[in-house]
Backbone and ligand atoms as CSV (ligand in chain L), in Angstrom:
chain,resi,resn,atom,element,x,y,z
A,1,MET,N,N,-3.975,90.484,-38.765
A,1,MET,CA,C,-3.015,91.492,-38.259
A,1,MET,C,C,-2.241,90.937,-37.071
A,2,THR,N,N,-1.137,91.546,-36.825
A,2,THR,CA,C,-0.251,91.086,-35.758
A,2,THR,C,C,-0.640,91.730,-34.429
A,3,ALA,N,N,-0.353,91.040,-33.353
A,3,ALA,CA,C,-0.533,91.615,-32.028
A,3,ALA,C,C,0.828,91.682,-31.334
A,4,ALA,N,N,0.905,92.566,-30.371
A,4,ALA,CA,C,2.171,92.741,-29.650
A,4,ALA,C,C,1.923,92.841,-28.155
A,5,ILE,N,N,2.976,92.555,-27.421
A,5,ILE,CA,C,3.001,92.880,-26.005
A,5,ILE,C,C,3.924,94.085,-25.862
A,6,PHE,N,N,3.381,95.182,-25.357
A,6,PHE,CA,C,4.194,96.362,-25.072
A,6,PHE,C,C,4.753,96.206,-23.662
A,7,LEU,N,N,6.043,96.380,-23.557
A,7,LEU,CA,C,6.732,96.116,-22.297
A,7,LEU,C,C,7.431,97.363,-21.798
A,8,ASP,N,N,7.059,97.804,-20.620
A,8,ASP,CA,C,7.861,98.827,-19.975
A,8,ASP,C,C,9.237,98.203,-19.693
A,9,ARG,N,N,10.269,99.013,-19.605
A,9,ARG,CA,C,11.603,98.466,-19.419
A,9,ARG,C,C,12.035,98.423,-17.959
A,10,ASP,N,N,12.106,99.618,-17.330
A,10,ASP,CA,C,12.710,99.707,-15.998
A,10,ASP,C,C,11.766,99.204,-14.907
A,11,ASP,N,N,12.229,98.240,-14.158
A,11,ASP,CA,C,11.457,97.596,-13.093
A,11,ASP,C,C,10.266,96.795,-13.611
A,12,THR,N,N,10.305,96.496,-14.904
A,12,THR,CA,C,9.380,95.509,-15.472
A,12,THR,C,C,10.226,94.378,-16.080
A,13,LEU,N,N,11.173,94.750,-16.957
A,13,LEU,CA,C,12.082,93.755,-17.536
A,13,LEU,C,C,13.400,93.680,-16.784
A,14,ILE,N,N,13.914,94.855,-16.427
A,14,ILE,CA,C,15.208,94.909,-15.737
A,14,ILE,C,C,15.071,95.716,-14.454
A,15,SER,N,N,15.972,95.461,-13.535
A,15,SER,CA,C,15.924,96.235,-12.302
A,15,SER,C,C,16.690,97.539,-12.526
A,16,ASN,N,N,16.094,98.629,-12.081
A,16,ASN,CA,C,16.717,99.938,-12.275
A,16,ASN,C,C,16.192,100.911,-11.234
A,17,ASP,N,N,17.007,101.177,-10.249
A,17,ASP,CA,C,16.599,102.086,-9.188
A,17,ASP,C,C,16.752,103.547,-9.568
A,18,GLY,N,N,17.640,103.802,-10.522
A,18,GLY,CA,C,17.879,105.199,-10.853
A,18,GLY,C,C,18.034,105.384,-12.343
A,19,ASP,N,N,19.066,106.049,-12.747
A,19,ASP,CA,C,19.280,106.317,-14.158
A,19,ASP,C,C,20.335,105.379,-14.708
A,20,LEU,N,N,19.883,104.310,-15.292
A,20,LEU,CA,C,20.816,103.296,-15.782
A,20,LEU,C,C,21.291,103.631,-17.200
A,21,GLY,N,N,22.581,103.835,-17.344
A,21,GLY,CA,C,23.136,104.107,-18.664
A,21,GLY,C,C,24.307,103.199,-19.000
A,22,ASP,N,N,24.558,102.231,-18.112
A,22,ASP,CA,C,25.729,101.361,-18.293
A,22,ASP,C,C,25.257,99.928,-18.565
A,23,PRO,N,N,25.561,99.414,-19.767
A,23,PRO,CA,C,25.081,98.066,-20.115
A,23,PRO,C,C,25.575,96.989,-19.145
A,24,ALA,N,N,26.700,97.232,-18.484
A,24,ALA,CA,C,27.235,96.246,-17.534
A,24,ALA,C,C,26.332,96.092,-16.311
A,25,GLU,N,N,25.449,97.066,-16.088
A,25,GLU,CA,C,24.577,97.020,-14.905
A,25,GLU,C,C,23.209,96.401,-15.187
A,26,VAL,N,N,23.026,95.924,-16.417
A,26,VAL,CA,C,21.709,95.373,-16.774
A,26,VAL,C,C,21.492,94.015,-16.119
A,27,VAL,N,N,20.420,93.892,-15.355
A,27,VAL,CA,C,20.037,92.626,-14.735
A,27,VAL,C,C,18.561,92.374,-15.036
A,28,LEU,N,N,18.286,91.256,-15.684
A,28,LEU,CA,C,16.885,90.911,-15.972
A,28,LEU,C,C,16.192,90.503,-14.680
A,29,LEU,N,N,14.932,90.855,-14.544
A,29,LEU,CA,C,14.159,90.433,-13.376
A,29,LEU,C,C,13.754,88.957,-13.523
A,30,ASP,N,N,13.373,88.368,-12.409
A,30,ASP,CA,C,13.001,86.951,-12.384
A,30,ASP,C,C,11.914,86.622,-13.396
A,31,GLY,N,N,12.133,85.564,-14.123
A,31,GLY,CA,C,11.089,85.047,-15.021
A,31,GLY,C,C,10.950,85.788,-16.336
A,32,VAL,N,N,11.768,86.828,-16.542
A,32,VAL,CA,C,11.599,87.651,-17.746
A,32,VAL,C,C,12.017,86.893,-19.007
A,33,SER,N,N,13.177,86.260,-18.974
A,33,SER,CA,C,13.645,85.528,-20.163
A,33,SER,C,C,12.642,84.478,-20.616
A,34,GLN,N,N,12.257,83.632,-19.682
A,34,GLN,CA,C,11.320,82.553,-20.003
A,34,GLN,C,C,9.970,83.122,-20.434
A,35,GLY,N,N,9.545,84.183,-19.732
A,35,GLY,CA,C,8.255,84.801,-20.032
A,35,GLY,C,C,8.222,85.381,-21.444
A,36,LEU,N,N,9.295,86.069,-21.830
A,36,LEU,CA,C,9.347,86.660,-23.167
A,36,LEU,C,C,9.351,85.577,-24.235
A,37,GLU,N,N,10.088,84.507,-23.956
A,37,GLU,CA,C,10.150,83.388,-24.888
A,37,GLU,C,C,8.749,82.797,-25.106
A,38,ARG,N,N,8.026,82.683,-24.001
A,38,ARG,CA,C,6.693,82.105,-24.092
A,38,ARG,C,C,5.735,83.038,-24.852
A,39,LEU,N,N,5.819,84.337,-24.593
A,39,LEU,CA,C,4.961,85.288,-25.304
A,39,LEU,C,C,5.246,85.254,-26.804
A,40,ARG,N,N,6.514,85.142,-27.129
A,40,ARG,CA,C,6.924,85.068,-28.533
A,40,ARG,C,C,6.355,83.800,-29.177
A,41,SER,N,N,6.388,82.701,-28.414
A,41,SER,CA,C,5.879,81.436,-28.964
A,41,SER,C,C,4.358,81.479,-29.166
A,42,MET,N,N,3.686,82.415,-28.482
A,42,MET,CA,C,2.244,82.605,-28.723
A,42,MET,C,C,2.016,83.464,-29.961
A,43,GLY,N,N,3.083,83.963,-30.568
A,43,GLY,CA,C,2.954,84.730,-31.810
A,43,GLY,C,C,2.974,86.240,-31.637
A,44,PHE,N,N,3.216,86.706,-30.429
A,44,PHE,CA,C,3.249,88.151,-30.201
A,44,PHE,C,C,4.590,88.763,-30.617
A,45,GLU,N,N,4.518,89.973,-31.177
A,45,GLU,CA,C,5.704,90.810,-31.287
A,45,GLU,C,C,5.983,91.369,-29.891
A,46,LEU,N,N,7.242,91.588,-29.584
A,46,LEU,CA,C,7.621,92.095,-28.264
A,46,LEU,C,C,8.206,93.492,-28.433
A,47,VAL,N,N,7.531,94.477,-27.865
A,47,VAL,CA,C,7.903,95.872,-28.100
A,47,VAL,C,C,8.183,96.569,-26.773
A,48,VAL,N,N,9.424,96.930,-26.567
A,48,VAL,CA,C,9.806,97.654,-25.350
A,48,VAL,C,C,9.523,99.134,-25.569
A,49,VAL,N,N,8.804,99.745,-24.639
A,49,VAL,CA,C,8.481,101.181,-24.727
A,49,VAL,C,C,8.925,101.842,-23.425
A,50,THR,N,N,9.949,102.678,-23.509
A,50,THR,CA,C,10.548,103.184,-22.272
A,50,THR,C,C,10.811,104.689,-22.322
A,51,ASN,N,N,10.410,105.390,-21.267
A,51,ASN,CA,C,10.783,106.794,-21.105
A,51,ASN,C,C,12.234,106.835,-20.656
A,52,GLN,N,N,13.068,107.591,-21.327
A,52,GLN,CA,C,14.459,107.730,-20.896
A,52,GLN,C,C,14.796,109.201,-20.718
A,53,GLY,N,N,14.099,109.793,-19.751
A,53,GLY,CA,C,14.307,111.201,-19.443
A,53,GLY,C,C,15.713,111.495,-18.927
A,54,GLY,N,N,16.448,110.442,-18.556
A,54,GLY,CA,C,17.838,110.621,-18.135
A,54,GLY,C,C,18.695,111.250,-19.232
A,55,VAL,N,N,18.298,111.051,-20.478
A,55,VAL,CA,C,19.016,111.683,-21.599
A,55,VAL,C,C,18.806,113.199,-21.525
A,56,ALA,N,N,17.546,113.609,-21.306
A,56,ALA,CA,C,17.245,115.040,-21.197
A,56,ALA,C,C,17.913,115.662,-19.969
A,57,ARG,N,N,18.103,114.828,-18.944
A,57,ARG,CA,C,18.723,115.337,-17.715
A,57,ARG,C,C,20.244,115.278,-17.771
A,58,GLY,N,N,20.791,114.776,-18.869
A,58,GLY,CA,C,22.238,114.758,-19.036
A,58,GLY,C,C,22.954,113.669,-18.249
A,59,ARG,N,N,22.201,112.663,-17.764
A,59,ARG,CA,C,22.826,111.590,-16.975
A,59,ARG,C,C,23.552,110.608,-17.875
A,60,TYR,N,N,23.056,110.418,-19.070
A,60,TYR,CA,C,23.673,109.528,-20.062
A,60,TYR,C,C,23.135,109.954,-21.424
A,61,GLU,N,N,23.688,109.333,-22.478
A,61,GLU,CA,C,23.326,109.772,-23.828
A,61,GLU,C,C,22.509,108.698,-24.552
A,62,GLU,N,N,21.973,109.089,-25.687
A,62,GLU,CA,C,21.169,108.127,-26.462
A,62,GLU,C,C,21.966,106.877,-26.823
A,63,LYS,N,N,23.257,107.058,-27.098
A,63,LYS,CA,C,24.061,105.883,-27.454
A,63,LYS,C,C,24.141,104.899,-26.283
A,64,ASP,N,N,24.098,105.418,-25.046
A,64,ASP,CA,C,24.113,104.540,-23.868
A,64,ASP,C,C,22.789,103.764,-23.764
A,65,VAL,N,N,21.705,104.458,-24.076
A,65,VAL,CA,C,20.398,103.788,-24.069
A,65,VAL,C,C,20.435,102.615,-25.058
A,66,MET,N,N,21.007,102.870,-26.227
A,66,MET,CA,C,21.066,101.814,-27.252
A,66,MET,C,C,21.962,100.657,-26.819
A,67,LEU,N,N,23.054,100.972,-26.129
A,67,LEU,CA,C,23.932,99.899,-25.622
A,67,LEU,C,C,23.217,99.061,-24.566
A,68,VAL,N,N,22.449,99.721,-23.727
A,68,VAL,CA,C,21.659,98.985,-22.724
A,68,VAL,C,C,20.668,98.060,-23.431
A,69,HIS,N,N,20.069,98.556,-24.511
A,69,HIS,CA,C,19.101,97.730,-25.233
A,69,HIS,C,C,19.774,96.548,-25.924
A,70,GLU,N,N,20.958,96.776,-26.449
A,70,GLU,CA,C,21.716,95.657,-27.037
A,70,GLU,C,C,22.013,94.597,-25.984
A,71,ARG,N,N,22.346,95.067,-24.797
A,71,ARG,CA,C,22.647,94.139,-23.703
A,71,ARG,C,C,21.398,93.338,-23.287
A,72,ILE,N,N,20.271,94.011,-23.220
A,72,ILE,CA,C,19.022,93.310,-22.887
A,72,ILE,C,C,18.751,92.224,-23.936
A,73,GLN,N,N,18.912,92.603,-25.214
A,73,GLN,CA,C,18.674,91.620,-26.277
A,73,GLN,C,C,19.643,90.440,-26.156
A,74,GLU,N,N,20.876,90.748,-25.801
A,74,GLU,CA,C,21.890,89.707,-25.644
A,74,GLU,C,C,21.502,88.737,-24.512
A,75,LEU,N,N,21.025,89.307,-23.409
A,75,LEU,CA,C,20.652,88.469,-22.261
A,75,LEU,C,C,19.398,87.636,-22.553
A,76,VAL,N,N,18.477,88.221,-23.297
A,76,VAL,CA,C,17.236,87.512,-23.618
A,76,VAL,C,C,17.493,86.433,-24.677
A,77,GLY,N,N,18.441,86.712,-25.546
A,77,GLY,CA,C,18.775,85.745,-26.598
A,77,GLY,C,C,18.185,86.153,-27.933
A,78,GLU,N,N,18.924,85.893,-29.003
A,78,GLU,CA,C,18.495,86.406,-30.311
A,78,GLU,C,C,17.298,85.645,-30.899
A,79,THR,N,N,16.952,84.506,-30.313
A,79,THR,CA,C,15.765,83.793,-30.802
A,79,THR,C,C,14.475,84.437,-30.288
A,80,THR,N,N,14.619,85.389,-29.370
A,80,THR,CA,C,13.468,86.148,-28.873
A,80,THR,C,C,13.697,87.627,-29.183
A,81,PRO,N,N,13.459,88.021,-30.440
A,81,PRO,CA,C,13.783,89.400,-30.836
A,81,PRO,C,C,12.845,90.440,-30.216
A,82,LEU,N,N,13.445,91.539,-29.787
A,82,LEU,CA,C,12.684,92.637,-29.187
A,82,LEU,C,C,12.770,93.866,-30.084
A,83,HIS,N,N,11.702,94.633,-30.129
A,83,HIS,CA,C,11.726,95.949,-30.773
A,83,HIS,C,C,11.824,96.980,-29.653
A,84,PHE,N,N,12.675,97.968,-29.853
A,84,PHE,CA,C,12.870,98.969,-28.792
A,84,PHE,C,C,12.422,100.354,-29.237
A,85,TYR,N,N,11.603,100.993,-28.410
A,85,TYR,CA,C,11.240,102.393,-28.592
A,85,TYR,C,C,11.540,103.113,-27.280
A,86,TYR,N,N,12.178,104.276,-27.371
A,86,TYR,CA,C,12.447,105.016,-26.143
A,86,TYR,C,C,12.205,106.497,-26.395
A,87,CYS,N,N,11.899,107.214,-25.320
A,87,CYS,CA,C,11.672,108.656,-25.420
A,87,CYS,C,C,12.707,109.386,-24.584
A,88,PRO,N,N,13.647,110.091,-25.239
A,88,PRO,CA,C,14.712,110.770,-24.500
A,88,PRO,C,C,14.321,112.160,-23.987
A,89,PHE,N,N,13.090,112.585,-24.299
A,89,PHE,CA,C,12.687,113.955,-23.953
A,89,PHE,C,C,12.089,114.044,-22.554
A,90,HIS,N,N,12.246,115.212,-21.952
A,90,HIS,CA,C,11.615,115.478,-20.669
A,90,HIS,C,C,11.430,116.988,-20.543
A,91,PRO,N,N,10.239,117.417,-20.083
A,91,PRO,CA,C,10.000,118.861,-20.019
A,91,PRO,C,C,10.909,119.583,-19.022
A,92,LYS,N,N,11.453,118.831,-18.042
A,92,LYS,CA,C,12.345,119.478,-17.069
A,92,LYS,C,C,13.776,119.004,-17.236
A,93,GLY,N,N,14.232,118.920,-18.447
A,93,GLY,CA,C,15.592,118.463,-18.700
A,93,GLY,C,C,16.620,119.555,-18.462
A,94,THR,N,N,17.888,119.167,-18.665
A,94,THR,CA,C,18.971,120.146,-18.585
A,94,THR,C,C,19.701,120.250,-19.919
A,95,VAL,N,N,19.457,119.292,-20.801
A,95,VAL,CA,C,20.069,119.323,-22.132
A,95,VAL,C,C,19.028,119.915,-23.079
A,96,GLN,N,N,19.366,121.069,-23.626
A,96,GLN,CA,C,18.349,121.861,-24.323
A,96,GLN,C,C,17.615,121.109,-25.429
A,97,GLU,N,N,18.361,120.377,-26.233
A,97,GLU,CA,C,17.706,119.739,-27.391
A,97,GLU,C,C,16.688,118.667,-26.995
A,98,TYR,N,N,16.756,118.203,-25.765
A,98,TYR,CA,C,15.811,117.176,-25.312
A,98,TYR,C,C,14.790,117.716,-24.315
A,99,THR,N,N,14.864,119.003,-24.024
A,99,THR,CA,C,14.005,119.562,-22.987
A,99,THR,C,C,12.702,120.075,-23.556
A,100,ARG,N,N,11.752,119.174,-23.634
A,100,ARG,CA,C,10.399,119.532,-24.045
A,100,ARG,C,C,9.492,118.335,-23.831
A,101,GLU,N,N,8.201,118.611,-23.850
A,101,GLU,CA,C,7.232,117.518,-23.821
A,101,GLU,C,C,7.267,116.859,-25.190
A,102,HIS,N,N,6.880,115.612,-25.254
A,102,HIS,CA,C,6.950,114.894,-26.525
A,102,HIS,C,C,5.822,113.858,-26.582
A,103,PRO,N,N,5.223,113.678,-27.752
A,103,PRO,CA,C,4.107,112.718,-27.843
A,103,PRO,C,C,4.505,111.256,-27.573
A,104,TRP,N,N,5.802,110.979,-27.538
A,104,TRP,CA,C,6.246,109.624,-27.228
A,104,TRP,C,C,6.368,109.395,-25.725
A,105,ARG,N,N,6.342,110.472,-24.947
A,105,ARG,CA,C,6.598,110.300,-23.518
A,105,ARG,C,C,5.345,109.798,-22.809
A,106,LYS,N,N,5.447,108.594,-22.222
A,106,LYS,CA,C,4.313,108.061,-21.467
A,106,LYS,C,C,3.998,109.015,-20.307
A,107,PRO,N,N,2.751,109.287,-20.003
A,107,PRO,CA,C,1.543,108.532,-20.359
A,107,PRO,C,C,0.974,108.781,-21.760
A,108,ALA,N,N,1.625,109.580,-22.591
A,108,ALA,CA,C,1.124,109.719,-23.968
A,108,ALA,C,C,1.417,108.416,-24.740
A,109,PRO,N,N,0.566,108.077,-25.695
A,109,PRO,CA,C,0.695,106.779,-26.371
A,109,PRO,C,C,1.520,106.791,-27.661
A,110,GLY,N,N,2.329,107.819,-27.882
A,110,GLY,CA,C,3.032,107.963,-29.160
A,110,GLY,C,C,3.891,106.775,-29.577
A,111,MET,N,N,4.593,106.167,-28.625
A,111,MET,CA,C,5.456,105.031,-28.985
A,111,MET,C,C,4.617,103.844,-29.440
A,112,PHE,N,N,3.439,103.701,-28.833
A,112,PHE,CA,C,2.548,102.584,-29.195
A,112,PHE,C,C,2.074,102.757,-30.637
A,113,TYR,N,N,1.713,103.998,-30.981
A,113,TYR,CA,C,1.233,104.262,-32.340
A,113,TYR,C,C,2.352,104.084,-33.368
A,114,ALA,N,N,3.539,104.525,-33.005
A,114,ALA,CA,C,4.664,104.395,-33.940
A,114,ALA,C,C,4.953,102.914,-34.220
A,115,ALA,N,N,4.950,102.117,-33.160
A,115,ALA,CA,C,5.208,100.680,-33.331
A,115,ALA,C,C,4.077,100.020,-34.115
A,116,ALA,N,N,2.852,100.444,-33.837
A,116,ALA,CA,C,1.695,99.847,-34.524
A,116,ALA,C,C,1.783,100.093,-36.023
A,117,GLN,N,N,2.187,101.297,-36.380
A,117,GLN,CA,C,2.290,101.633,-37.795
A,117,GLN,C,C,3.415,100.841,-38.463
A,118,ARG,N,N,4.543,100.772,-37.786
A,118,ARG,CA,C,5.715,100.114,-38.357
A,118,ARG,C,C,5.518,98.607,-38.479
A,119,LEU,N,N,4.877,98.011,-37.457
A,119,LEU,CA,C,4.768,96.549,-37.415
A,119,LEU,C,C,3.402,96.046,-37.874
A,120,GLY,N,N,2.498,96.964,-38.199
A,120,GLY,CA,C,1.164,96.555,-38.626
A,120,GLY,C,C,0.379,95.872,-37.524
A,121,LEU,N,N,0.337,96.514,-36.363
A,121,LEU,CA,C,-0.305,95.896,-35.195
A,121,LEU,C,C,-1.787,96.243,-35.098
A,122,ASP,N,N,-2.569,95.293,-34.643
A,122,ASP,CA,C,-3.946,95.547,-34.250
A,122,ASP,C,C,-3.906,95.857,-32.751
A,123,LEU,N,N,-3.985,97.150,-32.416
A,123,LEU,CA,C,-3.788,97.563,-31.015
A,123,LEU,C,C,-4.839,96.977,-30.078
A,124,SER,N,N,-6.013,96.655,-30.602
A,124,SER,CA,C,-7.057,96.086,-29.732
A,124,SER,C,C,-6.721,94.658,-29.302
A,125,GLN,N,N,-5.745,94.051,-29.978
A,125,GLN,CA,C,-5.312,92.701,-29.613
A,125,GLN,C,C,-3.987,92.723,-28.845
A,126,CYS,N,N,-3.535,93.931,-28.527
A,126,CYS,CA,C,-2.239,94.078,-27.841
A,126,CYS,C,C,-2.446,94.249,-26.331
A,127,TRP,N,N,-1.375,94.024,-25.631
A,127,TRP,CA,C,-1.360,94.190,-24.179
A,127,TRP,C,C,-0.181,95.080,-23.799
A,128,VAL,N,N,-0.304,95.708,-22.628
A,128,VAL,CA,C,0.853,96.393,-22.060
A,128,VAL,C,C,1.113,95.818,-20.670
A,129,ILE,N,N,2.392,95.611,-20.375
A,129,ILE,CA,C,2.821,95.216,-19.024
A,129,ILE,C,C,3.756,96.305,-18.517
A,130,GLY,N,N,3.441,96.877,-17.353
A,130,GLY,CA,C,4.297,97.919,-16.808
A,130,GLY,C,C,4.110,98.035,-15.310
A,131,ASP,N,N,5.003,98.781,-14.667
A,131,ASP,CA,C,4.928,98.901,-13.204
A,131,ASP,C,C,4.444,100.272,-12.758
A,132,GLN,N,N,4.085,101.123,-13.725
A,132,GLN,CA,C,3.684,102.490,-13.369
A,132,GLN,C,C,2.319,102.809,-13.964
A,133,HIS,N,N,1.634,103.729,-13.307
A,133,HIS,CA,C,0.326,104.141,-13.808
A,133,HIS,C,C,0.438,104.725,-15.202
A,134,ARG,N,N,1.535,105.419,-15.473
A,134,ARG,CA,C,1.660,106.034,-16.799
A,134,ARG,C,C,1.753,104.976,-17.900
A,135,ASP,N,N,2.254,103.783,-17.550
A,135,ASP,CA,C,2.279,102.687,-18.537
A,135,ASP,C,C,0.852,102.242,-18.857
A,136,MET,N,N,0.048,102.157,-17.790
A,136,MET,CA,C,-1.342,101.727,-17.955
A,136,MET,C,C,-2.125,102.755,-18.769
A,137,GLU,N,N,-1.865,104.028,-18.442
A,137,GLU,CA,C,-2.576,105.111,-19.126
A,137,GLU,C,C,-2.221,105.153,-20.605
A,138,ALA,N,N,-0.945,105.000,-20.902
A,138,ALA,CA,C,-0.494,105.017,-22.306
A,138,ALA,C,C,-1.113,103.848,-23.063
A,139,GLY,N,N,-1.079,102.667,-22.452
A,139,GLY,CA,C,-1.631,101.478,-23.094
A,139,GLY,C,C,-3.127,101.602,-23.322
A,140,ARG,N,N,-3.812,102.114,-22.308
A,140,ARG,CA,C,-5.256,102.253,-22.431
A,140,ARG,C,C,-5.608,103.259,-23.518
A,141,SER,N,N,-4.876,104.373,-23.558
A,141,SER,CA,C,-5.127,105.383,-24.605
A,141,SER,C,C,-4.944,104.801,-25.995
A,142,ALA,N,N,-4.005,103.843,-26.112
A,142,ALA,CA,C,-3.749,103.229,-27.417
A,142,ALA,C,C,-4.741,102.105,-27.721
A,143,GLY,N,N,-5.584,101.767,-26.742
A,143,GLY,CA,C,-6.596,100.728,-26.976
A,143,GLY,C,C,-6.153,99.322,-26.614
A,144,CYS,N,N,-5.068,99.205,-25.825
A,144,CYS,CA,C,-4.549,97.888,-25.436
A,144,CYS,C,C,-5.140,97.455,-24.097
A,145,ARG,N,N,-5.049,96.161,-23.839
A,145,ARG,CA,C,-5.382,95.664,-22.505
A,145,ARG,C,C,-4.183,95.887,-21.582
A,146,THR,N,N,-4.463,96.083,-20.291
A,146,THR,CA,C,-3.414,96.561,-19.390
A,146,THR,C,C,-3.149,95.597,-18.229
A,147,ILE,N,N,-1.874,95.374,-17.950
A,147,ILE,CA,C,-1.470,94.549,-16.807
A,147,ILE,C,C,-0.468,95.331,-15.972
A,148,LEU,N,N,-0.855,95.609,-14.736
A,148,LEU,CA,C,0.037,96.335,-13.831
A,148,LEU,C,C,0.856,95.335,-13.029
A,149,PHE,N,N,2.165,95.489,-13.133
A,149,PHE,CA,C,3.104,94.699,-12.370
A,149,PHE,C,C,3.325,95.500,-11.081
A,150,SER,N,N,2.635,95.100,-10.029
A,150,SER,CA,C,2.664,95.960,-8.844
A,150,SER,C,C,3.865,95.623,-7.967
A,151,ARG,N,N,4.441,96.655,-7.460
A,151,ARG,CA,C,5.603,96.558,-6.581
A,151,ARG,C,C,5.253,97.390,-5.369
A,152,PRO,N,N,6.060,97.290,-4.314
A,152,PRO,CA,C,5.821,98.210,-3.200
A,152,PRO,C,C,5.848,99.641,-3.749
A,153,GLY,N,N,4.881,100.431,-3.422
A,153,GLY,CA,C,4.872,101.811,-3.922
A,153,GLY,C,C,3.993,102.004,-5.142
A,154,THR,N,N,3.568,100.915,-5.770
A,154,THR,CA,C,2.645,101.027,-6.899
A,154,THR,C,C,1.351,100.359,-6.487
A,155,ARG,N,N,0.287,101.109,-6.452
A,155,ARG,CA,C,-0.978,100.498,-6.061
A,155,ARG,C,C,-2.016,100.677,-7.134
A,156,ALA,N,N,-2.651,99.548,-7.445
A,156,ALA,CA,C,-3.630,99.551,-8.537
A,156,ALA,C,C,-4.732,100.569,-8.287
A,157,ASP,N,N,-5.114,100.741,-7.011
A,157,ASP,CA,C,-6.253,101.635,-6.750
A,157,ASP,C,C,-5.871,103.109,-6.856
A,158,GLU,N,N,-4.595,103.372,-7.104
A,158,GLU,CA,C,-4.187,104.756,-7.335
A,158,GLU,C,C,-4.248,105.137,-8.809
A,159,CYS,N,N,-4.443,104.139,-9.666
A,159,CYS,CA,C,-4.576,104.431,-11.087
A,159,CYS,C,C,-5.878,105.190,-11.306
A,160,LYS,N,N,-5.858,106.096,-12.296
A,160,LYS,CA,C,-7.078,106.834,-12.629
A,160,LYS,C,C,-8.197,105.855,-12.937
A,161,LYS,N,N,-7.855,104.835,-13.691
A,161,LYS,CA,C,-8.818,103.779,-13.983
A,161,LYS,C,C,-8.076,102.484,-13.693
A,162,ALA,N,N,-8.759,101.544,-13.037
A,162,ALA,CA,C,-8.077,100.309,-12.640
A,162,ALA,C,C,-7.531,99.588,-13.860
A,163,PRO,N,N,-6.315,99.013,-13.740
A,163,PRO,CA,C,-5.797,98.200,-14.846
A,163,PRO,C,C,-6.688,96.967,-15.023
A,164,ASP,N,N,-6.618,96.358,-16.198
A,164,ASP,CA,C,-7.436,95.159,-16.446
A,164,ASP,C,C,-7.003,94.016,-15.524
A,165,HIS,N,N,-5.708,93.944,-15.256
A,165,HIS,CA,C,-5.184,92.897,-14.373
A,165,HIS,C,C,-4.046,93.472,-13.537
A,166,THR,N,N,-3.896,92.947,-12.340
A,166,THR,CA,C,-2.743,93.309,-11.510
A,166,THR,C,C,-2.028,92.026,-11.122
A,167,VAL,N,N,-0.716,92.012,-11.284
A,167,VAL,CA,C,0.079,90.803,-11.006
A,167,VAL,C,C,1.270,91.193,-10.141
A,168,ASP,N,N,1.898,90.180,-9.533
A,168,ASP,CA,C,3.091,90.525,-8.759
A,168,ASP,C,C,4.361,89.863,-9.281
A,169,SER,N,N,4.275,89.266,-10.468
A,169,SER,CA,C,5.500,88.769,-11.098
A,169,SER,C,C,5.318,88.800,-12.610
A,170,PHE,N,N,6.438,88.774,-13.316
A,170,PHE,CA,C,6.361,88.783,-14.777
A,170,PHE,C,C,5.696,87.501,-15.276
A,171,GLY,N,N,6.063,86.390,-14.624
A,171,GLY,CA,C,5.480,85.098,-14.993
A,171,GLY,C,C,3.961,85.093,-14.892
A,172,GLN,N,N,3.463,85.777,-13.866
A,172,GLN,CA,C,2.017,85.839,-13.673
A,172,GLN,C,C,1.349,86.646,-14.797
A,173,ALA,N,N,2.014,87.686,-15.256
A,173,ALA,CA,C,1.483,88.468,-16.385
A,173,ALA,C,C,1.374,87.588,-17.624
A,174,VAL,N,N,2.387,86.759,-17.826
A,174,VAL,CA,C,2.384,85.858,-18.985
A,174,VAL,C,C,1.246,84.842,-18.864
A,175,GLU,N,N,0.997,84.373,-17.645
A,175,GLU,CA,C,-0.124,83.450,-17.406
A,175,GLU,C,C,-1.454,84.091,-17.806
A,176,VAL,N,N,-1.640,85.338,-17.399
A,176,VAL,CA,C,-2.885,86.063,-17.707
A,176,VAL,C,C,-3.096,86.127,-19.218
A,177,ILE,N,N,-2.031,86.452,-19.943
A,177,ILE,CA,C,-2.132,86.578,-21.401
A,177,ILE,C,C,-2.364,85.198,-22.031
A,178,GLY,N,N,-1.649,84.200,-21.532
A,178,GLY,CA,C,-1.793,82.838,-22.051
A,178,GLY,C,C,-3.232,82.334,-21.898
A,179,LEU,N,N,-3.811,82.641,-20.761
A,179,LEU,CA,C,-5.189,82.231,-20.491
A,179,LEU,C,C,-6.156,82.925,-21.453
A,180,ALA,N,N,-5.962,84.230,-21.638
A,180,ALA,CA,C,-6.831,84.992,-22.536
A,180,ALA,C,C,-6.716,84.478,-23.971
A,181,VAL,N,N,-5.500,84.132,-24.388
A,181,VAL,CA,C,-5.285,83.624,-25.752
A,181,VAL,C,C,-5.975,82.265,-25.911
A,182,SER,N,N,-5.848,81.410,-24.899
A,182,SER,CA,C,-6.428,80.066,-25.016
A,182,SER,C,C,-7.961,80.114,-24.977
A,183,GLU,N,N,-8.496,81.181,-24.358
A,183,GLU,CA,C,-9.954,81.325,-24.333
A,183,GLU,C,C,-10.472,81.998,-25.607
A,184,GLY,N,N,-9.528,82.417,-26.440
A,184,GLY,CA,C,-9.886,83.011,-27.740
A,184,GLY,C,C,-10.578,84.338,-27.575
L,1,MG,MG,MG,8.964,101.110,-15.059
């Protein structure tokens, strides 16, 4: 069976202080391109799983989310293909059709299960990399190993359960996975 790396999007792959809906504003974080390339060369599928409650809040539309994803793929390069899953719902939205809780919204693991079914993933061999506790919680619920990309304001000891690993760069997360793979 195939394994995947589940990747949070905002402040894990790209920098995003607020509600990013403009593909021209997409900036990859340090080491992301090379890191994704290396993960792909280890045989992992790369699956972006992102909450996009900005759609429910009316800040931008689903088509903008898709344009941002096209831009990310363009910057990463087509030899490193990414699968994208996003959740446009939020219980406190302003756009009625998107205003509700949804099983895809992290910390719920719905996007992980959807990708696993579509791509035939063995979730116990998958990892999640994210900068928020809800990423860790979603990954853990799905049975994946967890890597917290800690930033100022994110502390591992605030997680309900400690992540399996805590790193301070994307490259370091890739090192952790590379080491685990080489140890079999
Ligand atoms: Mg994030």
